[in-house]
C-alpha positions as CSV (number, residue, x, y, z in Angstrom):
1,M,-7.6,-53.1,-3.5
2,T,-10.6,-52.1,-5.9
3,S,-13.8,-52.1,-5.6
4,Q,-14.4,-54.4,-8.9
5,P,-16.8,-58.0,-8.0
6,L,-14.2,-60.6,-7.1
7,E,-14.6,-64.3,-8.8
8,S,-14.8,-67.3,-6.1
9,E,-12.8,-70.7,-6.9
10,S,-16.4,-72.1,-7.4
11,G,-16.9,-69.4,-10.2
12,G,-19.6,-66.5,-10.3
13,S,-19.5,-65.2,-6.9
14,S,-19.7,-61.4,-6.7
15,E,-19.3,-58.8,-3.8
16,K,-22.7,-58.9,-3.2
17,L,-22.8,-62.3,-1.9
18,I,-20.1,-61.6,0.4
19,L,-22.7,-60.0,3.2
20,P,-25.5,-62.5,3.8
21,S,-22.6,-65.6,3.4
22,L,-20.6,-63.7,6.2
23,G,-24.4,-62.6,8.2
24,L,-24.9,-66.0,8.2
25,T,-22.3,-67.7,9.8
26,R,-21.8,-65.1,12.7
27,F,-25.6,-65.9,12.9
28,A,-25.0,-69.6,13.0
29,L,-22.0,-69.4,15.4
30,Q,-24.3,-68.1,18.1
31,L,-26.7,-70.9,18.1
32,P,-24.8,-73.5,20.3
33,R,-24.3,-70.8,23.1
34,I,-28.1,-69.4,23.1
35,L,-29.2,-73.4,23.0
36,T,-27.1,-73.9,26.0
37,G,-28.2,-70.8,27.9
38,L,-31.6,-71.3,27.6
39,L,-31.7,-75.2,28.0
40,L,-29.0,-75.5,30.2
41,I,-31.5,-77.1,33.1
42,D,-33.0,-79.6,30.6
43,I,-29.4,-80.6,29.5
44,A,-28.4,-81.0,32.8
45,A,-31.4,-83.5,33.7
46,T,-30.7,-85.7,30.7
47,F,-26.9,-86.4,31.5
48,S,-27.8,-86.5,36.0
49,V,-25.8,-83.7,36.7
50,S,-26.2,-80.4,38.1
51,V,-26.8,-77.1,36.3
52,G,-23.5,-75.8,37.9
53,V,-21.7,-79.3,36.5
54,M,-23.6,-78.8,33.3
55,G,-22.5,-75.2,32.8
56,Q,-18.8,-76.3,32.8
57,I,-19.3,-76.9,29.1
58,R,-19.5,-73.3,28.2
59,T,-16.4,-72.4,30.3
60,V,-14.0,-75.4,29.0
61,S,-15.6,-74.5,25.3
62,A,-14.5,-70.7,26.1
63,A,-11.1,-71.7,27.8
64,V,-10.4,-74.0,24.6
65,G,-11.4,-70.9,22.6
66,V,-8.2,-68.7,24.0
67,F,-5.9,-71.3,22.9
68,G,-7.6,-71.8,19.8
69,A,-7.5,-68.6,18.7
70,L,-3.9,-68.2,19.4
71,L,-2.9,-71.1,17.1
72,M,-5.3,-69.3,14.8
73,G,-2.6,-66.6,14.6
74,F,-0.1,-69.3,13.2
75,L,-2.4,-70.7,10.5
76,S,-3.6,-67.5,9.2
77,V,0.0,-67.1,8.3
78,R,0.2,-70.1,6.5
79,Y,-3.6,-71.0,5.1
80,R,-5.8,-68.6,2.9
81,H,-8.5,-67.3,5.5
82,K,-11.3,-68.4,3.3
83,S,-9.9,-72.0,3.9
84,L,-9.8,-71.3,7.8
85,L,-13.6,-70.0,7.6
86,L,-14.4,-73.2,5.8
87,A,-12.9,-75.2,8.5
88,G,-14.2,-73.4,11.9
89,L,-17.9,-74.4,10.0
90,L,-16.8,-77.1,9.4
91,F,-16.4,-77.7,13.2
92,L,-19.2,-76.0,13.9
93,C,-21.6,-78.8,12.1
94,V,-19.7,-81.8,13.9
95,S,-19.7,-80.1,16.6
96,T,-23.8,-79.9,16.6
97,L,-24.4,-83.1,15.2
98,G,-21.8,-84.6,18.1
99,C,-24.0,-82.6,20.7
100,A,-27.3,-83.8,19.3
101,F,-26.6,-87.5,20.2
102,S,-24.1,-87.3,23.2
103,P,-24.5,-90.9,25.3
104,D,-22.9,-88.9,28.2
105,F,-21.8,-85.7,30.2
106,G,-18.2,-86.6,28.9
107,V,-18.9,-86.8,25.0
108,M,-21.2,-83.9,25.5
109,L,-18.2,-82.1,27.0
110,L,-15.6,-83.0,24.3
111,M,-18.6,-82.1,21.3
112,F,-19.6,-78.6,22.5
113,S,-16.1,-77.7,23.3
114,L,-15.8,-77.8,19.5
115,V,-17.8,-74.7,19.3
116,G,-15.1,-73.0,20.9
117,V,-12.8,-73.8,17.8
118,A,-15.1,-72.9,15.6
119,G,-15.6,-69.4,16.8
120,V,-11.9,-68.9,16.5
121,M,-12.2,-70.1,13.3
122,A,-14.7,-68.3,11.8
123,N,-15.1,-65.3,13.7
124,P,-11.9,-63.9,13.1
125,M,-11.2,-65.1,9.3
126,S,-14.9,-63.7,8.3
127,T,-13.6,-60.0,9.6
128,A,-10.3,-60.9,8.0
129,L,-11.8,-61.3,4.7
130,V,-13.8,-58.0,5.0
131,G,-10.0,-56.6,4.8
132,D,-9.2,-58.8,2.2
133,L,-12.4,-58.7,-0.1
134,L,-14.2,-55.3,0.1
135,P,-12.9,-51.6,-0.4
136,V,-12.6,-49.4,2.9
137,E,-15.5,-47.3,2.3
138,R,-17.2,-50.6,2.7
139,R,-15.6,-52.2,5.7
140,A,-17.4,-50.7,8.3
141,G,-20.5,-51.2,7.1
142,T,-20.4,-54.7,6.4
143,V,-18.6,-55.4,10.0
144,G,-21.8,-53.8,11.5
145,W,-23.9,-55.7,9.6
146,M,-22.1,-58.8,10.7
147,I,-22.2,-57.9,14.6
148,G,-25.5,-57.1,13.9
149,A,-26.4,-60.5,12.7
150,S,-24.3,-62.4,15.8
151,A,-27.2,-60.5,17.9
152,L,-29.9,-61.0,15.8
153,A,-29.2,-64.6,16.8
154,Y,-30.4,-63.7,20.1
155,L,-33.4,-62.0,18.8
156,V,-34.6,-64.8,16.4
157,G,-32.9,-67.8,17.6
158,A,-34.5,-68.1,21.2
159,P,-38.1,-68.1,20.4
160,V,-37.1,-70.6,17.6
161,I,-35.2,-72.8,20.2
162,A,-37.8,-72.3,22.8
163,F,-40.6,-73.8,20.2
164,V,-39.1,-76.3,18.8
165,E,-37.6,-77.9,22.4
166,G,-41.1,-77.8,23.6
167,L,-42.0,-80.0,20.3
168,G,-39.1,-82.5,20.9
169,G,-36.8,-81.5,23.1
170,W,-33.3,-80.1,23.1
171,R,-31.4,-82.9,21.4
172,T,-34.0,-81.9,18.9
173,V,-33.1,-78.6,18.7
174,F,-29.4,-79.3,17.5
175,L,-30.6,-81.8,14.7
176,V,-33.8,-79.6,13.2
177,F,-32.7,-75.8,13.6
178,V,-28.9,-75.5,15.0
179,L,-27.5,-78.1,12.2
180,P,-29.5,-77.0,9.2
181,T,-28.4,-73.7,9.8
182,S,-24.9,-74.3,10.4
183,I,-24.6,-76.5,6.9
184,L,-26.4,-73.9,5.0
185,S,-23.8,-71.1,6.2
186,L,-21.2,-73.9,5.2
187,L,-22.4,-73.9,1.7
188,L,-23.0,-70.3,1.2
189,A,-19.4,-69.7,2.4
190,H,-18.3,-72.4,0.1
191,F,-19.8,-71.0,-2.9
192,W,-20.5,-67.2,-2.4
193,I,-17.6,-65.7,-0.7
194,P,-14.3,-65.3,-3.5
195,V,-10.7,-65.7,-2.7
196,G,-9.4,-61.9,-2.2
197,P,-6.2,-61.0,-4.6
198,G,-4.1,-61.3,-1.3
199,D,-5.4,-64.1,-0.5
200,H,-3.6,-66.6,-3.1
201,G,-0.9,-69.1,-2.6
202,R,-0.2,-69.0,1.2
203,V,0.2,-72.9,1.7
204,G,3.7,-74.3,1.1
205,G,4.8,-70.4,0.3
206,D,7.7,-68.9,2.3
207,V,5.7,-67.0,5.1
208,S,7.6,-66.4,8.4
209,Y,5.1,-66.7,11.5
210,S,7.7,-64.8,13.9
211,E,7.3,-62.2,11.4
212,A,3.6,-62.1,11.3
213,F,3.4,-62.1,15.5
214,R,6.4,-59.7,15.9
215,A,4.4,-57.0,13.6
216,V,1.3,-57.3,16.0
217,F,3.3,-57.4,19.1
218,T,5.3,-54.5,18.3
219,N,3.2,-52.2,16.9
220,K,2.4,-50.4,19.8
221,S,-1.3,-49.2,18.6
222,A,-2.1,-52.7,17.5
223,A,-1.2,-54.1,20.9
224,A,-2.9,-51.6,22.6
225,C,-5.9,-52.3,20.4
226,L,-5.8,-55.6,22.0
227,I,-5.9,-54.8,25.7
228,G,-8.7,-52.5,24.6
229,S,-10.7,-55.4,22.8
230,L,-10.1,-57.4,26.3
231,L,-11.7,-54.7,28.3
232,V,-14.3,-54.1,25.9
233,M,-15.6,-57.8,25.5
234,A,-15.3,-58.1,29.3
235,V,-17.6,-55.5,30.0
236,W,-20.5,-56.8,27.6
237,S,-19.9,-60.3,28.6
238,T,-20.3,-60.1,32.1
239,H,-23.2,-57.9,31.6
240,L,-24.8,-60.8,29.5
241,A,-24.1,-63.3,32.3
242,F,-25.7,-61.4,35.2
243,S,-28.3,-58.4,33.5
244,S,-31.8,-60.4,33.6
245,S,-30.7,-62.1,37.1
246,F,-29.8,-58.7,38.7
247,I,-33.8,-57.5,37.5
248,R,-34.9,-60.7,38.6
249,Q,-33.8,-60.3,42.0
250,R,-33.8,-56.9,42.6
251,F,-37.2,-56.0,41.1
252,M,-39.0,-59.3,41.3
253,V,-39.9,-60.1,37.8
254,S,-40.8,-63.0,35.9
255,T,-38.5,-65.0,33.5
256,G,-40.8,-64.0,30.8
257,F,-40.7,-60.5,31.6
258,A,-36.7,-60.5,32.2
259,S,-36.7,-62.3,28.6
260,V,-38.4,-59.4,26.8
261,S,-36.1,-57.0,28.0
262,T,-32.8,-58.8,26.6
263,I,-34.7,-59.3,23.1
264,V,-35.1,-55.5,23.7
265,G,-31.7,-55.0,24.4
266,A,-30.6,-57.3,21.7
267,F,-32.3,-55.3,19.1
268,S,-30.8,-52.3,20.5
269,F,-27.4,-53.6,20.4
270,I,-28.2,-54.5,16.5
271,V,-29.3,-50.7,15.6
272,G,-26.0,-49.8,17.2
273,S,-24.0,-52.1,15.5
274,L,-25.8,-50.9,12.5
275,T,-25.3,-47.9,12.3
276,S,-21.7,-47.2,13.4
277,G,-20.7,-48.2,10.3
278,R,-22.2,-44.9,9.1
279,I,-20.7,-42.8,12.0
280,V,-17.2,-44.3,11.6
281,N,-17.1,-43.7,7.7
282,R,-17.7,-40.2,8.8
283,M,-16.1,-39.7,12.3
284,G,-13.5,-42.2,11.9
285,R,-12.7,-45.4,13.7
286,K,-10.7,-44.4,16.6
287,R,-13.1,-41.4,17.4
288,V,-16.2,-43.9,17.6
289,T,-14.1,-46.3,19.5
290,S,-12.7,-43.7,22.2
291,L,-16.2,-41.5,22.6
292,T,-18.1,-44.7,23.1
293,A,-16.0,-47.1,25.5
294,A,-16.7,-45.1,28.5
295,P,-20.6,-44.3,28.1
296,A,-20.4,-48.3,27.2
297,G,-19.1,-48.9,30.9
298,L,-20.9,-46.2,32.9
299,L,-24.3,-46.5,31.7
300,L,-23.8,-50.0,33.1
301,L,-22.3,-48.5,36.1
302,L,-25.9,-46.8,36.5
303,Y,-27.9,-49.5,35.6
304,Y,-26.7,-52.0,38.2
305,S,-27.1,-48.7,40.9
306,I,-30.7,-47.5,40.2
307,S,-33.4,-49.2,42.1
308,N,-36.4,-48.2,39.7
309,L,-37.1,-50.8,37.1
310,W,-38.2,-48.7,34.3
311,V,-35.1,-46.5,34.6
312,A,-33.2,-49.5,35.4
313,L,-34.3,-50.9,31.9
314,L,-34.0,-48.1,29.5
315,L,-30.1,-47.5,30.8
316,G,-29.7,-50.8,30.1
317,W,-30.9,-50.8,26.1
318,A,-28.6,-47.9,26.0
319,A,-25.9,-49.1,27.0
320,A,-26.7,-51.9,24.6
321,L,-27.0,-49.6,21.5
322,V,-23.9,-48.0,22.6
323,N,-22.0,-51.5,23.4
324,G,-23.2,-52.1,19.6
325,M,-21.9,-48.9,18.3
326,L,-18.4,-49.5,20.1
327,T,-18.2,-53.3,19.2
328,S,-18.3,-52.6,15.8
329,A,-16.2,-49.3,15.5
330,N,-13.9,-51.5,17.5
331,N,-13.7,-54.5,14.9
332,N,-13.1,-51.5,12.4
333,L,-10.0,-50.3,14.1
334,T,-8.5,-53.7,14.8
335,L,-8.4,-54.7,11.6
336,E,-6.7,-52.3,10.0
337,Q,-3.7,-52.0,12.5
338,V,-1.5,-54.4,10.9
339,P,-2.8,-55.0,7.1
340,R,-0.1,-57.5,5.9
341,H,-0.9,-59.9,9.0
342,R,-5.0,-59.7,9.6
343,G,-5.6,-62.9,9.7
344,T,-2.9,-63.0,12.7
345,M,-4.3,-59.7,14.1
346,M,-7.7,-60.9,14.4
347,S,-7.1,-63.7,15.8
348,I,-4.9,-62.6,18.3
349,N,-8.0,-60.1,18.7
350,A,-10.1,-63.0,19.5
351,A,-7.8,-64.4,22.5
352,A,-7.9,-61.0,23.7
353,G,-11.7,-61.3,23.7
354,S,-11.8,-65.1,24.5
355,L,-10.2,-64.0,27.7
356,G,-11.9,-60.9,28.6
357,S,-14.7,-63.0,28.5
358,T,-13.4,-65.4,31.2
359,L,-11.9,-62.7,33.3
360,G,-14.6,-60.6,33.6
361,T,-17.4,-63.4,34.3
362,G,-15.1,-64.4,36.7
363,V,-13.8,-61.9,38.3
364,G,-17.3,-60.5,37.7
365,G,-19.3,-63.4,39.5
366,W,-16.8,-63.0,42.6
367,M,-17.3,-59.8,43.5
368,L,-21.2,-60.0,43.0
369,L,-21.2,-62.8,45.7
370,S,-18.7,-60.8,47.9
371,Y,-19.9,-57.5,47.6
372,G,-23.4,-56.8,45.7
373,Y,-24.5,-55.7,42.0
374,L,-23.2,-52.3,42.8
375,S,-19.1,-53.1,43.1
376,L,-20.3,-55.3,39.9
377,G,-21.6,-52.1,37.7
378,S,-18.8,-50.3,39.7
379,M,-16.3,-52.5,38.2
380,L,-17.7,-52.5,34.7
381,G,-18.0,-48.9,34.4
382,A,-13.6,-48.6,35.7
383,M,-13.0,-50.6,33.0
384,G,-15.2,-48.7,30.1
385,V,-13.1,-45.6,31.2
386,I,-9.7,-47.5,31.2
387,A,-10.6,-48.6,27.3
388,A,-11.4,-44.8,26.5
389,A,-8.4,-43.9,27.9
390,I,-6.2,-46.4,26.1
391,Y,-8.0,-45.7,22.9
392,F,-7.3,-41.9,23.3
393,S,-3.8,-42.4,24.1
394,L,-2.1,-45.3,22.7
395,V,-4.1,-46.1,19.7
396,K,-3.9,-45.1,16.3
397,D,-6.2,-45.1,13.2
398,P,-3.6,-46.0,10.0
399,L,-6.3,-44.8,7.6
400,L,-6.1,-41.4,9.1
401,S,-2.0,-41.4,8.6
402,Q,-2.2,-42.6,4.9
């Protein structure tokens, strides 16, 4: 693929417009989850249910995401990556509007489940489009910026959500912040993202679904990448779920203090994801992924075992930095495994990540209740080491063998 600017169907969209469009896509997809995390108590009070019951909207959304991602593995064979990206963003807009006007818990559950659908459509397709549209030397940096945009949503979105909620309640946040951002991301994706040379004429073409899935699962390196992604997402998602509770319970800090710590952690994650692109181009995708996987887990083991607040915070922020590097490098490594079927590969990878998040938080919660935070940290450390072993021994970087 050349590095010449690509023309979109709408006409006039150049390569330099791809990054802000894909970045805003990743930013917008995070907002509903941040909102429900921050305002879950308020939403539960509106529908007269317990916080535990209300929290099931996130569980159902994640479960829908696993099955939706597998379905996307088939759809990406037949339909254009850009078309599927736009469909995912349209689902996000519909979900946001539906959540804002949900009359009861059942409707809210249904509408929020569409967030899971939107995520598994738009996230893997945005990564696949990087492979379709950009030259190899720009892919690592672009993926790093996209992952940084996801973390930026926590840095910027959280205070904005809190401010708007104070003015008009959680429904107002959906309407005046999440919905406009979602619509803007849909419009930018439509007008600014081109259709790649290899992304034409899928609809109605002679395409074999079994060939695409066979290409992924019979490739030992690609299959190992999927297992690695499951472990990587399990580690980081579990930490996100319990890290604030840990410092609040262990060190008796306020919610405000914990939120500031989360903001610093988000900033560290962004720095890690952005710097990863440059390091990947110098050291290679496999090497960076392999070298960061074990520290990403072991730093969290230390975090949950330390009895000094400031040492724990420094370890947590260091873990965020390394996990940002790991997430970016892993996505870049996975993207190049099966170039002919990037959409299918990234969709199955999204399913693996969703499954890892579900299993990680589920098993992690059980270990926390049964044995405490040290056991939780030990689980995360072990998963990081296992992931590193898989990347070192089973995964290949296809670009190094060309």
